[in-house]
LUMPA-766320 format. One record per residue (C-alpha): residue in one letter; z, x, y. Coordinates in steps of 0.25 Angstrom, whole numbers, m for minus. Each point is the difference from the previous one (the first is absolute). Layout:
N
rest|w|u|v
a|Z|X|Y
...
//
This chain:
152
rest|w|u|v
m|m111|m99|m29
r|m1|15|m5
f|3|5|14
k|13|m9|1
s|5|5|m13
a|m3|14|4
a|7|m2|13
l|12|m6|m7
l|1|11|m10
l|m1|10|11
a|11|m7|8
l|9|0|m12
l|m2|15|m2
f|4|3|14
a|12|m10|m1
l|6|5|m13
p|4|14|6
a|7|m7|12
a|7|m10|m10
a|5|12|m8
q|5|6|12
d|7|m12|5
m|6|m2|m14
a|5|15|0
n|6|m3|13
i|7|m12|m5
n|5|8|m12
f|5|11|10
y|8|m11|8
a|6|m6|m13
n|4|14|m6
l|5|5|14
g|10|m11|1
d|6|3|m13
q|2|15|3
a|14|6|1
v|m5|11|8
a|m13|0|9
t|m9|13|2
v|m7|6|12
g|m13|m5|m7
d|5|m14|0
a|3|0|15
v|m13|7|3
k|m8|m11|m8
l|8|m11|5
f|m1|4|15
a|m15|3|m2
l|m2|m14|m6
s|8|m7|11
m|m10|7|10
g|m12|m6|m7
q|m4|12|m8
k|m3|0|m15
p|4|14|m4
r|m7|7|m11
d|11|9|m3
f|12|6|6
n|m7|11|8
a|m10|m9|6
a|11|m10|5
r|9|12|4
q|m12|6|9
f|m3|m14|6
l|15|m2|4
i|1|15|5
k|m13|m3|9
e|6|m13|5
g|13|8|4
v|9|m8|m10
f|2|10|m11
p|6|14|3
d|m9|11|m3
k|10|7|m10
p|m1|4|m14
y|5|m13|m7
a|m4|m2|m14
e|m4|m14|m6
s|12|0|m10
d|10|4|10
t|12|m9|1
l|m1|m9|13
r|12|3|9
r|4|m10|11
r|m2|11|10
t|m15|2|m4
a|m2|m15|m1
a|6|m2|14
f|m8|11|6
i|m13|m7|m5
a|5|m13|5
a|4|6|14
r|m14|7|1
y|m7|m13|m4
l|7|m8|10
k|0|11|11
l|15|m2|2
g|5|7|12
d|12|m8|5
s|10|10|m7
i|3|12|9
m|2|10|m11
y|m12|m5|m8
s|m9|1|13
i|4|14|2
f|0|6|m14
k|m9|m9|m8
n|6|3|m13
e|4|m7|m13
r|15|0|3
y|m1|m7|13
a|m11|m9|m5
v|11|m6|m9
a|8|m3|12
a|m11|m6|8
c|m4|m9|m12
g|14|m4|m2
a|2|m3|15
n|m13|m9|0
g|5|m8|m13
i|m11|6|m8
m|9|6|m10
p|15|0|m2
a|7|9|10
d|12|3|m10
k|m8|7|m11
s|m2|15|m2
e|m13|6|4
w|0|7|m14
d|1|m13|m8
a|m12|m3|m9
l|m7|m13|3
s|m3|m9|m12
g|m14|m7|m1
a|6|m13|5
e|6|7|12
l|m13|7|3
m|m7|m14|0
e|10|m6|9
l|m1|11|10
v|m16|0|0
a|1|m15|2
r|9|1|12
v|m8|11|6
a|m13|m8|m2
e|7|m12|6
r|5|8|12
a|m14|7|2
e|m7|m14|0
a|10|m6|10
g|m2|12|9
k|m15|m2|1
//
């Protein structure tokens, strides 16, 4: 009986941090949907979560995405405003879009916006310099994840 109690206590001790992590992610999603302007840190965390990671912090998630070839190895700060061009670039790299001639050649943020617009991932009639809201970021990542799943 003592062994069962100790095993249960041990299981609970290991489960609590995981539950706290999940609760933090739930709070992150809830708060992100209400944000008027998303940040690069929000995008990094959301893309890392969509790839099955549980990032400890911005730098860990950023390094994971860079290693996976999804995030550009540029000096972005966590608090930088997320522009449509940066989000499109991450999405295009995640999906390995190559059907846009200009994006295939130059592989930069400007042409990633056009590639994502042509593929219906983001609206084609918006400026690459527009800031994304939290809700727009969540919608983008959902579309990207759906496309990635369909492409498997």
